[in-house]
C-alpha positions as CSV (number, residue, x, y, z in Angstrom):
1,M,16.5,-39.0,202.1
2,V,13.2,-40.6,201.0
3,Y,13.1,-43.5,198.4
4,G,9.7,-44.9,197.7
5,F,8.0,-46.0,200.9
6,F,11.1,-46.0,203.1
7,E,13.2,-43.2,204.6
8,F,16.9,-44.2,204.8
9,K,19.7,-42.7,206.9
10,D,22.6,-41.1,205.1
11,K,24.8,-44.1,205.7
12,V,23.2,-47.4,204.5
13,S,25.2,-50.6,203.9
14,P,24.9,-52.5,200.6
15,A,23.5,-55.5,202.4
16,S,20.8,-53.5,204.0
17,M,19.9,-51.9,200.7
18,K,19.6,-55.4,199.1
19,R,17.3,-56.6,201.9
20,R,15.0,-53.6,201.5
21,S,14.9,-54.0,197.7
22,L,13.8,-57.6,198.1
23,L,11.1,-56.5,200.6
24,L,9.8,-54.0,198.1
25,C,9.7,-56.6,195.3
26,L,7.8,-59.0,197.6
27,M,5.2,-56.3,198.5
28,F,4.7,-55.5,194.8
29,S,4.3,-59.1,193.8
30,L,1.6,-59.7,196.5
31,S,-0.4,-56.9,195.0
32,L,-0.6,-58.7,191.6
33,P,-3.1,-61.5,190.7
34,S,-1.7,-65.0,190.5
35,M,-0.6,-66.4,187.2
36,A,-3.4,-69.0,187.3
37,T,-5.9,-66.1,187.7
38,A,-4.4,-63.8,185.2
39,Y,-3.8,-66.4,182.5
40,G,-6.4,-69.1,183.2
41,S,-6.5,-72.3,185.0
42,D,-3.7,-74.9,184.9
43,W,-6.1,-77.8,184.6
44,T,-5.1,-80.4,182.0
45,E,-6.7,-83.6,180.7
46,K,-4.0,-85.5,182.5
47,K,-4.7,-83.8,185.9
48,L,-8.5,-84.2,185.4
49,G,-8.1,-87.9,184.6
50,A,-6.1,-88.4,187.8
51,V,-8.7,-86.7,189.9
52,I,-11.5,-88.7,188.3
53,I,-9.6,-91.9,189.2
54,K,-9.2,-90.8,192.8
55,A,-12.9,-89.9,193.1
56,D,-13.9,-93.3,191.6
57,K,-11.6,-95.2,194.0
58,A,-12.9,-93.4,197.0
59,A,-16.5,-94.2,196.0
60,R,-15.7,-97.9,195.5
61,H,-14.5,-97.9,199.1
62,N,-17.5,-96.0,200.3
63,K,-15.3,-93.0,201.4
64,W,-18.0,-90.5,200.5
65,A,-16.4,-87.4,202.0
66,R,-13.2,-88.1,200.0
67,A,-15.2,-88.9,196.9
68,I,-17.1,-85.6,197.2
69,S,-13.8,-83.7,197.6
70,F,-12.3,-85.1,194.4
71,G,-15.7,-85.0,192.6
72,E,-16.0,-81.3,193.3
73,Q,-12.5,-80.8,191.8
74,A,-13.4,-82.9,188.7
75,V,-16.6,-80.9,188.1
76,S,-14.8,-77.6,188.4
77,A,-12.1,-78.8,186.0
78,S,-14.6,-80.1,183.6
79,R,-16.4,-76.7,183.5
80,E,-13.2,-75.2,182.2
81,L,-12.1,-78.0,179.8
82,D,-15.3,-79.5,178.5
83,R,-16.7,-76.9,176.1
84,K,-16.7,-79.6,173.4
85,Y,-17.4,-82.5,175.7
86,L,-20.6,-81.6,177.5
87,S,-21.5,-85.3,178.1
88,R,-18.4,-85.8,180.3
89,Y,-19.4,-82.8,182.4
90,I,-22.9,-84.1,182.8
91,N,-21.6,-87.5,183.8
92,L,-19.2,-86.1,186.3
93,L,-21.9,-83.9,187.8
94,K,-24.2,-87.0,188.0
95,N,-21.4,-88.9,189.8
96,L,-20.8,-86.0,192.3
97,N,-24.6,-85.8,193.1
98,S,-24.6,-89.6,193.6
99,Y,-21.7,-89.2,196.1
100,Y,-23.7,-86.6,198.0
101,D,-26.7,-88.9,198.0
102,Q,-24.7,-91.8,199.3
103,A,-23.3,-89.6,202.1
104,G,-26.9,-88.5,203.0
105,R,-26.1,-85.0,202.0
106,L,-28.2,-84.6,198.8
107,D,-30.2,-81.8,200.3
108,E,-27.0,-79.7,200.2
109,V,-26.9,-79.5,196.3
110,P,-30.5,-79.2,195.1
111,Q,-29.7,-76.7,192.3
112,R,-26.9,-78.9,190.9
113,V,-29.2,-82.0,191.0
114,E,-31.7,-80.1,188.9
115,E,-29.0,-78.8,186.6
116,A,-27.8,-82.4,186.0
117,Y,-31.3,-83.5,185.1
118,R,-32.0,-80.6,182.8
119,L,-28.7,-80.9,180.9
120,S,-28.9,-84.6,180.6
121,S,-32.5,-84.5,179.3
122,E,-31.7,-81.9,176.8
123,H,-28.3,-83.2,175.5
124,L,-28.5,-87.0,176.1
125,G,-32.1,-87.8,175.8
126,R,-34.8,-88.9,178.3
127,D,-34.0,-92.7,178.1
128,H,-30.2,-92.3,178.5
129,P,-28.8,-94.2,181.6
130,T,-27.3,-90.9,182.8
131,T,-30.6,-89.1,182.5
132,I,-32.4,-91.9,184.3
133,K,-30.1,-91.6,187.2
134,C,-30.2,-87.8,187.2
135,R,-34.0,-88.0,187.1
136,A,-34.1,-90.3,190.1
137,L,-32.0,-88.0,192.2
138,Y,-34.0,-85.0,191.2
139,Y,-37.2,-86.8,192.0
140,K,-35.8,-87.6,195.4
141,I,-35.1,-84.0,196.1
142,L,-38.6,-82.9,195.1
143,I,-40.3,-85.5,197.3
144,A,-38.0,-84.6,200.2
145,N,-39.2,-81.0,199.8
146,S,-42.9,-81.9,199.4
147,R,-42.9,-80.6,195.8
148,Y,-45.4,-83.3,194.7
149,Q,-46.8,-81.4,191.7
150,D,-43.3,-80.9,190.3
151,A,-42.5,-84.6,190.7
152,I,-45.5,-85.7,188.6
153,P,-43.8,-85.0,185.2
154,L,-40.7,-86.9,186.3
155,M,-42.7,-90.0,187.2
156,K,-44.6,-89.8,183.9
157,E,-41.3,-89.7,182.1
158,N,-40.2,-92.8,184.0
159,I,-43.4,-94.6,182.9
160,E,-43.0,-93.5,179.2
161,T,-39.3,-94.4,179.1
162,S,-39.9,-97.8,180.7
163,R,-42.5,-98.7,178.0
164,T,-39.7,-98.7,175.5
165,F,-37.8,-101.5,177.3
166,P,-39.0,-105.1,177.1
167,Q,-39.8,-106.9,180.4
168,A,-40.3,-103.6,182.2
169,G,-43.7,-104.5,183.6
170,Y,-42.6,-104.6,187.2
171,E,-40.9,-101.2,186.9
172,I,-44.0,-99.7,185.3
173,L,-46.1,-101.1,188.2
174,K,-43.9,-99.3,190.7
175,Y,-44.0,-96.0,188.8
176,L,-47.8,-96.2,188.4
177,S,-48.2,-96.7,192.1
178,R,-46.0,-93.7,192.8
179,L,-47.8,-91.6,190.2
180,A,-51.2,-92.5,191.7
181,S,-50.0,-91.4,195.2
182,L,-48.7,-88.1,193.8
183,Y,-52.1,-87.4,192.2
184,A,-53.8,-88.2,195.5
185,L,-51.5,-85.9,197.4
186,T,-52.3,-83.1,195.0
187,D,-56.1,-83.8,195.0
188,Q,-56.2,-84.7,191.3
189,F,-58.8,-87.4,191.7
190,A,-59.7,-88.0,188.1
191,Q,-56.0,-88.5,187.2
192,E,-55.6,-90.7,190.3
193,E,-58.5,-92.8,189.2
194,A,-57.2,-93.3,185.7
195,T,-53.7,-94.3,187.0
196,L,-55.2,-96.7,189.6
197,L,-57.2,-98.4,186.9
198,E,-54.2,-98.8,184.7
199,L,-52.2,-100.1,187.7
200,L,-54.9,-102.6,188.5
201,N,-55.3,-103.9,184.9
202,L,-51.5,-104.3,184.5
203,N,-51.0,-106.1,187.8
204,T,-53.9,-108.4,187.0
205,R,-52.5,-109.1,183.5
206,L,-49.0,-109.9,184.9
207,F,-49.8,-111.7,188.2
208,G,-53.5,-112.7,188.0
209,K,-56.7,-111.3,189.6
210,D,-56.1,-112.8,193.0
211,D,-52.6,-111.3,193.5
212,K,-52.4,-109.6,196.9
213,D,-51.2,-106.3,195.5
214,N,-54.6,-105.9,193.8
215,I,-56.3,-105.6,197.1
216,K,-54.4,-102.4,198.1
217,T,-55.1,-100.9,194.6
218,V,-58.8,-101.8,194.9
219,R,-58.9,-100.1,198.3
220,D,-57.3,-97.0,197.0
221,L,-59.7,-97.0,194.0
222,A,-62.7,-97.4,196.4
223,N,-61.5,-94.4,198.4
224,N,-61.0,-92.4,195.3
225,Y,-64.6,-93.1,194.1
226,C,-65.9,-92.0,197.5
227,R,-64.0,-88.8,197.4
228,Q,-65.4,-88.1,193.9
229,R,-68.9,-89.3,195.1
230,K,-69.0,-91.9,192.3
231,F,-71.2,-94.2,194.2
232,A,-72.3,-96.4,191.3
233,A,-68.7,-97.1,190.4
234,F,-67.9,-97.8,194.0
235,D,-70.7,-100.3,194.3
236,K,-69.6,-102.1,191.1
237,L,-66.0,-102.3,192.3
238,M,-67.2,-103.9,195.6
239,K,-69.3,-106.4,193.6
240,D,-66.5,-107.3,191.1
241,H,-64.1,-108.0,194.0
242,D,-66.6,-109.4,196.4
243,L,-65.8,-106.8,199.1
244,K,-68.1,-105.3,201.7
245,Y,-66.7,-101.8,202.2
246,V,-69.1,-98.9,202.8
247,C,-68.6,-95.5,201.3
């Protein structure tokens, strides 16, 4: 006789029938989706909180592989739980990207680094601490991939944001120097000139005309004038700073 998938002999013991019934049930159950898949994830706020604590603890002890593992879980859970708490998702994504950065593996997650920056800028604002960190990580990715033109708007945002904070002169000097370099790398000489002049004026105002950092800026500006063939401006720059360079 044939029953289902199995062919049985005429004489089958009750114990044998029971074992075969259990086997059929097992085969059937394996063909069904899991309860978590069929009815949604089993993440809860409590479970997410525990994973976040584990990720933070691993990061404090510089155990970046472990921090990344828990950070990945936290971001996945947050995607499912945080429809009304987008700021938490952005912050967890920022933390996870930071773990990758500390582990020297930021190049593995370029799309998520960009996602964190875009979401943070849109929902938290350009001057929010989370956005500032996300922008720094995104800038790092762009520079590592020689995407200098794409990096220019980020550096300009850094400068504009820093102007809103008192005592941010040193930070602005750093950002102006980087912006000038980006303009030079992309052959935008007029923009580089304007940035170098602003850098020179700010550094002189903060630290005086004779500050050593002014010399490098003056040299960069002299090179810029030569590339633009602005010989009169070059000669005046040499005279103002008592230098003897030749264009």
